[in-house]
N, C-alpha and C positions, 0 to 999 in steps of 0.2 A: 440500421441501428434501431432495433426495435424498443419501444417504450414499453416498460412493464410497471404495473403498480402491485405491490405486495402489502400485505398486512404487517405492519410493524407494532411495536409495543404501545405506541401512542396513536395509532391510526395509520393511514396509508404512508407508504414510502415510495417516492417517485424514483425509478431506476431506468437504466439503459443496459440492455443485455445483448451480447452478440455470442451465439453458440458457435463452436468449432465444428468442423466437418467430421473429424474423427471422434468416434464414440469414447474412446479412452483419453481424450486430450485433457491436459492439465487445466485446472481452473485458476482464476485470479480475481480477487476482489480489490477494487481501487477506491481509495478513501480521500475525500477533499479536505482542504484547509479550513481554518477557523470559521465555523458557522456564524459566529457573532460579530465578524468582521467582513462579511460579504463573501465568504468562501462558498463555492457551489461545485457540483460535479462537473460543470462546464468551465471551471478554472483551466487555464492553458496548460499548466503542468499535468493536472489530473487528466485532461483529455489526451494529452500526449502519451502518458503512461498506458491509458486504456487502448489507444491505437497500436502502440508497440506491442502490447500482450496479444492483441487480436492478430496482428501480423505474424507473430511468433507461433501461431496455431493454438492459443489458449481459448478456452470458453471464458469470456471476461465480462464483468459487470461492475458498473459504478452506480452510485445512488446519491440522492440528496439526504443528508441527516435531518432529523426532525426540525420543523419550522423553517426549512429551506425549500424554496421553489414551491412545488406542490405537494411536499411532505408535511403531514401534519404533526402537531405538537409544538413544544418550545424548547429552546436551548437549554441544556442541562448540565453545563460544565464538564461534560466528558462521561459521566455515569450513564445517562440515558443514550448517548450517542454510541457507547460501547455495546449496549443492548441492541441498537439499530443495526450495527455491524454484524453482530452475532446472527440476528434474524436474517439479514441479507446473505450471509454465508450459508446458513441452513437452506435457504431457497436455492442458492446457486449449487450447492452439493446434491440437493434433491433433483435437480435437472440434469445432473451429470453423475449418476450412480456408478459408472464404470471408470471415473477419472482415477488416474494413479498418483497425480501430484496436485498439491493445493498451494497457492502463493498468495501473499498479501502485499499491497504496495500502498503508500500514502504519502502525501505532501504536507509538511508542517504538522499541524494539529492531526491530520489524517495519519501520519506516521506514528504519532503518540498513540492513537486509538488502535491502529493496526498492531503495534507491538504488544499492547495490552491483550488483544484478541488472540495473538500468537500464543501467550502464556496459558491461555485457557484451551486452546484447541491443538491437540498434539498432531493432528492431521496436516497442519500448515508446515510445510518442508522448506520454504524459503521466503525471504522478505526483501523488499526494496523500500528503503526509508529515505525520503528526500527532505533535507533540511530539518531533522528532528529538533523540535524546540527545547534543547537541552537547558536553556538559561531560564525558561519560565515554567517548565513542567517537570514533574517528578518521574524519573525512569527507574526508581529504586526496585520497582516490581521485577526487573529483569535479573532474578536471582535464582538459577542462572538463566542466561539467554539459551532457549531450547533449540534454536534453529540457525543455520547459517544465513548470512544475508549481506546486502550492499547498503551502506550508508552514503549517499550522495551529498555533496555540500559545495557551496560557492566560496571561493577564496576570499572575496570581498563582501561577504555577508555581514552587515552591521548589526542585524537583529539577533543573530545567533553566531557569534564568532566561531570559526572553525576549531579553535583551541578548546572550546567548551565541549564540543562533540568528541574531540579526541580524548579529553579527559574522562568524559562519560564512558566511552569504550574501555579506557584503561582500568576503570573501577568495577566493570562488569565481571562477574564470575562466569566464565565460559567453560562449558562442559566438554568433555572429550569428544572429538570429531566435529565440533562447531567452530566455524570461522566467520568473523565479522570483518568485511572489508570496508575501509573508509577511503573514499575517493574524493579529493578536493579539487574541483575544476578552476583552473586559473582564470582570474578576471571576471568570474560570474559573482552576482549579487544573490540575495536571498531568493529573488523571484526568477533567476536565470533569464532576465529580460532580454539580453542580447546573446544568450549562450543555451538556448533551449535545445537546438538541434544537436550540438556537441554533448550535452548532458544525456539526452536520449541515446545517442550512439554509445556512450559508455555503459549505460544500463543494458543496452542490447548485447553488448560484448560480454557483460557479466552473465546475462542469462544464457548466451550461447556457450559459455564455459561451464555453467553450472548445471544445466538440464542434464539429467541422467539419461544418456542416449540409449542405454540398454532397456530402459523403462519405457521411455517415449521420446521420439524425436520427429515432429511433424514436417521437418525440413529434410529429413534423410531421402 
């Protein structure tokens, strides 16, 4: 799991990057939860997503937002973190010029940043959004949502009740050919404390159904 240091908007960004064996493998960028509340790229949900994409044959990268771990800078309430994510994606794509697919995945705050990045990067073809903070953060920028994806949520999430996410999706303007799947995992809390494995299994099933196998399928 090679450590990579890249130049970010406010100095170095601490990253972990695992290239795929196939030159045309899809890429995935994984974003961690709230930097101002102890979130890091080693968060268990973030790490589990990273390992899943790696096992599925992606070239995958996760990194610490500014001010977290060895990444320089200070927390910027999302604006600077979006710039960090864009820089990380630039680096990831530069390493994989033949990649035919690009995905974004994030947990909580990371999902909010990831979906903003998706609005700015038309090459992003799919997303995984785990417990998007629909109660505390504004998602009105999704107008319309440009790519299909999966929203994973815990049935017993007290911080972000599932109905708030369902209402968010209902309000979104969905363009033709785009589908947003909302999967609420029974018994799971905000952090998937006792339900991490079944959550990852559902994400894996979604990926298996969504990968364009005529374009790329590393498991074929």
